[in-house]
C-alpha positions in Angstrom: 35.0 -5.3 10.0 34.4 -2.7 12.7 34.4 -5.4 15.4 37.7 -7.0 14.3 39.5 -3.6 14.2 38.2 -2.5 17.6 39.2 -5.9 19.0 42.7 -5.5 17.7 42.9 -2.1 19.3 41.7 -3.5 22.6 44.2 -6.4 22.5 47.1 -4.1 21.8 46.0 -1.9 24.7 46.0 -4.9 27.0 49.4 -5.9 25.8 50.8 -2.5 26.6 49.3 -2.7 30.1 46.6 0.0 29.7 43.2 0.8 28.2 41.2 3.9 28.6 41.9 5.3 32.0 44.7 2.7 32.5 46.5 4.4 29.6 46.6 7.7 31.3 47.5 6.0 34.6 50.4 4.3 32.9 51.8 7.6 31.7 51.4 9.1 35.1 53.0 6.1 36.7 56.0 6.3 34.3 56.6 9.8 35.7 56.1 8.6 39.4 53.2 11.0 40.0 50.3 8.6 40.8 48.8 9.5 44.2 48.9 6.7 46.8 52.0 5.0 45.3 55.2 5.2 47.2 57.9 7.0 45.3 60.7 4.5 44.7 63.2 3.7 42.0 62.0 1.2 39.4 63.8 -2.1 39.0 65.6 -2.7 35.6 62.8 -5.0 34.6 60.1 -2.5 35.4 62.0 0.2 33.5 62.2 -2.1 30.5 58.5 -2.8 30.6 57.7 0.9 30.9 59.8 1.7 27.9 58.2 -1.0 25.8 54.7 0.1 26.8 55.6 3.8 26.0 57.0 2.8 22.6 53.6 1.2 21.7 51.6 4.4 22.3 52.2 5.9 18.8 51.3 2.6 17.1 48.1 2.2 19.1 47.1 5.8 18.5 47.7 5.5 14.8 45.6 2.3 14.7 42.8 4.0 16.5 42.8 6.9 14.0 42.9 4.4 11.1 40.0 2.5 12.6 37.9 5.6 13.1 38.7 6.8 9.6 37.6 3.4 8.2 34.3 3.5 10.1 33.6 7.0 8.9 34.4 6.0 5.3 31.9 3.1 5.6 29.2 5.5 6.9 29.8 7.9 4.1 29.6 5.1 1.5 26.3 3.9 3.1 24.8 7.4 3.1 25.9 7.8 -0.5 24.2 4.5 -1.5 21.0 5.3 0.4 20.8 8.7 -1.3 21.3 7.0 -4.7 18.5 4.5 -4.0 16.1 7.3 -2.9 16.9 9.3 -6.1 16.1 6.2 -8.2 12.7 5.8 -6.6 11.9 9.5 -7.2 13.0 9.2 -10.8 10.7 6.2 -11.3 7.7 8.1 -9.9 8.4 11.1 -12.3 6.5 9.7 -15.3 7.2 12.6 -17.7 10.8 13.1 -16.5 10.5 16.8 -16.0 12.2 16.8 -12.6 9.0 17.3 -10.6 6.5 15.0 -8.9 2.9 16.0 -9.3 -0.1 14.8 -7.2 -1.2 12.8 -10.3 2.1 11.1 -10.6 2.2 10.2 -6.9 -1.3 8.9 -7.1 -0.5 6.6 -10.1 2.6 5.4 -8.4 0.8 4.6 -5.1 -1.8 2.6 -7.0 0.9 0.7 -8.8 2.6 -0.2 -5.6 -0.7 -1.3 -4.1 -1.4 -3.5 -7.1 2.1 -5.0 -7.1 1.8 -5.9 -3.4 -1.5 -7.7 -4.0 -0.2 -9.8 -6.9 3.1 -10.6 -5.2 1.1 -11.7 -2.2 -0.9 -14.1 -4.4 2.3 -15.4 -6.0 3.9 -16.2 -2.6 1.0 -18.4 -1.5 0.0 -19.9 -4.9 2.2 -23.0 -4.6 0.7 -23.8 -1.2 -2.8 -24.3 -2.6 -2.2 -25.4 -6.2 -1.5 -29.0 -5.0 -1.8 -30.7 -8.4 0.3 -28.0 -10.2 -2.2 -27.4 -13.0 -1.9 -23.6 -12.5 -5.4 -23.4 -11.1 -6.6 -23.7 -7.5 -9.7 -25.8 -7.2 -12.0 -25.2 -4.2 -11.3 -28.7 -3.0 -7.5 -27.9 -3.0 -8.0 -24.8 -1.0 -10.4 -26.5 1.4 -7.9 -29.4 1.9 -4.9 -27.1 2.4 -6.8 -24.7 4.8 -9.3 -26.9 6.7 -8.0 -30.5 5.9 -6.6 -31.2 9.4 -9.7 -29.9 11.1 -12.0 -32.0 8.8 -10.0 -35.1 9.4 -9.5 -34.6 13.2 -12.6 -32.9 14.5 -12.1 -34.5 17.9 -9.0 -32.4 18.5 -11.1 -29.2 18.3 -13.3 -29.6 21.3 -13.1 -26.0 22.4 -16.4 -24.4 21.6 -14.8 -21.2 20.3 -12.5 -23.2 17.9 -15.4 -25.2 16.6 -17.5 -22.1 16.1 -14.7 -20.4 14.2 -14.1 -23.3 11.8 -17.8 -24.0 11.3 -18.3 -20.3 10.5 -15.2 -19.7 8.3 -15.5 -22.8 6.0 -18.9 -21.9 4.5 -17.9 -18.3 4.4 -14.8 -19.0 2.4 -16.7 -21.3 0.1 -19.2 -18.5 -0.6 -16.4 -16.0 -1.3 -14.6 -18.5 -3.5 -17.7 -19.1 -5.6 -18.3 -15.4 -6.0 -14.7 -14.9 -7.2 -15.0 -17.9 -9.6 -16.6 -16.0 -12.4 -16.8 -18.9 -14.8 -18.3 -21.2 -12.2 -15.9 -24.1 -12.7 -14.9 -24.2 -9.0 -11.2 -23.8 -10.1 -9.7 -20.3 -9.6 -7.3 -18.8 -12.1 -4.7 -16.4 -10.7 -7.0 -13.4 -11.3 -10.0 -15.2 -9.7 -7.8 -16.3 -6.7 -6.6 -12.7 -6.4 -10.2 -11.6 -6.1 -10.8 -14.3 -3.5 -7.9 -13.1 -1.3 -8.3 -9.4 -1.9 -12.0 -8.9 -2.6 -11.9 -5.2 -1.8 -10.0 -4.5 -5.0 -12.6 -6.0 -7.3 -16.0 -4.5 -8.2 -17.8 -7.8 -8.5 -16.6 -8.7 -4.9 -17.9 -5.6 -3.1 -21.2 -7.2 -2.0 -19.2 -10.0 -0.3 -17.0 -7.4 1.5 -20.1 -5.6 2.8 -21.8 -8.9 3.8 -18.8 -10.2 5.7 -18.4 -6.8 7.5 -22.1 -7.0 8.5 -21.8 -10.5 9.7 -18.7 -9.6 11.8 -20.2 -6.6 13.6 -23.9 -7.5 13.7 -23.9 -9.4 17.0 -27.7 -9.7 17.5 -28.0 -10.9 13.9 -30.9 -8.6 12.9 -29.3 -7.7 9.6 -28.2 -4.2 10.7 -25.4 -2.5 12.6 -26.6 -0.3 15.4 -24.5 2.3 17.2 -23.5 0.0 20.1 -22.4 -2.7 17.7 -20.4 -0.2 15.7 -18.6 1.0 18.9 -18.1 -2.6 20.2 -16.2 -3.5 17.1 -13.5 -1.0 18.0 -13.8 -0.5 21.8 -14.6 -3.0 24.6 -15.4 -1.2 27.8 -14.5 -4.1 30.1 -13.9 -1.9 33.2 -17.3 -0.2 32.9 -15.9 3.3 33.3 -16.7 6.4 31.3 -16.0 6.1 27.6 -12.9 8.0 26.3 -13.3 11.1 24.2 -12.4 9.3 21.0 -15.3 6.9 21.5 -17.7 9.7 22.1 -16.4 11.3 18.8 -17.0 7.9 17.0 -20.6 7.9 18.3 -21.1 11.3 16.8 -19.5 10.1 13.6 -22.0 7.2 13.5 -25.0 9.6 14.0 -23.8 12.3 11.6 -22.1 10.4 8.8 -22.7 6.6 9.1 -26.4 6.4 9.7 -27.5 8.2 6.5 -31.2 7.7 6.9 -31.1 8.5 10.6 -33.0 5.3 11.7 -30.3 4.5 14.3 -28.6 1.7 12.4 -26.7 0.9 9.3 -28.0 -1.3 6.5 -25.9 -2.9 3.8 -26.0 0.2 1.6 -24.8 2.4 4.5 -22.1 -0.1 5.4 -20.8 0.0 1.8 -20.8 3.8 1.9 -18.7 3.5 5.1 -16.1 0.9 4.1 -16.1 1.3 0.3 -16.9 5.0 -0.3 -17.3 5.8 -4.0 -16.3 9.4 -3.6 -13.0 8.7 -1.8 -9.7 7.7 -3.5 -7.2 6.5 -0.9 -4.3 6.9 -3.3 -5.2 10.4 -4.2 -5.7 11.4 -0.6 -2.2 10.0 0.2 -0.6 11.8 -2.8 -2.2 15.1 -1.7 -1.0 14.6 1.8 2.6 14.0 0.6 2.6 17.0 -1.6 1.1 19.3 1.1 3.7 18.2 3.7 6.7 18.3 1.4 6.0 21.2 -0.9 8.3 23.9 0.6 7.7 26.6 -2.1 4.0 25.8 -2.4 4.0 25.4 -6.2 1.8 22.2 -6.0 4.6 19.9 -7.2 7.7 18.4 -5.6 11.4 18.7 -6.6 13.7 15.8 -6.0 15.3 17.9 -3.2 11.9 18.5 -1.5 11.2 14.8 -1.5 14.7 13.9 -0.2 14.5 16.6 2.5 11.3 15.1 3.8 12.1 11.5 3.2 10.8 10.2 6.5 7.4 11.2 5.4 7.7 9.0 2.3 9.2 6.0 4.2 6.0 5.9 6.2 3.8 6.1 3.1 2.4 3.7 0.5 4.6 5.5 -2.0 7.5 3.4 -0.8 5.4 0.5 0.4 6.1 1.7 3.9 9.9 1.6 3.3 10.0 -1.9 1.9 10.9 -0.7 -1.6 14.2 0.7 -0.3 15.4 -2.9 0.0 14.3 -4.0 -3.5 16.1 -4.2 -6.8 14.8 -1.1 -8.7 14.2 -3.1 -11.8 11.4 -4.8 -9.9 9.6 -1.6 -9.1 
């Protein structure tokens, strides 16, 4: 709509023989005051063209004003709609409808958003693996969908790195699948398949999460993660220069907080304490952070206005699924 209006304005300007600076030059030329132009009487045809062009000025000006007014109205409408959508999200977070958001309400909402994301993710990929449409995903179905081409055409994977990756990932996936398959029938229900794809969310899958982390970082395969392996997982000093300050800080973190028994390495228990801490609630930490940053009057709760005034903080938070919820139908939240 904006484009078509501005195009019309431009075309009218060209018809009148001016646009931008040309418009001002046209007015000056009509008065015979343009520098560098010989002062001479205009021919009748030139006088007629000048009069026609001048007659169009008010119409073009009015169209431009109308165009700008339309654009501004659209912007106002969009701002109004965005504000309305934000207010709806705040209202949904406010469980007891008292007009305030507490840390507890924000924590519960963030956990709800996290869980919804996980189950929506499973729903999106379900049909890709449930090949026989029996509302279960057998291990053979998953293996065929994921590794079928490799298994049928091994000669196409001559690269040593590719072969190593496939040979490593296939048994690893099978082990994880069998751990998620609580009834042991080698066919995953939606809940079991959710545990397979998102093991960090399920208590009975935590040992698998720890084991896979150990296998990824333990390059010398001694069953432990030493400080150099811990650092190598996040920083590769390919140039051989001095380590940056943040790496030095991470080494201190390893010694002070990761290596609990001070033997210079992390065992499985220490790895679990690192990646799945029992005394740390991510949703609660996020909720506390949002309240701290947005609570102007420091009453330990947020009004709707405090939330809206600091909306950018919420857009970058799990509370709005990093802004994605702003594009959703709010009946889905």
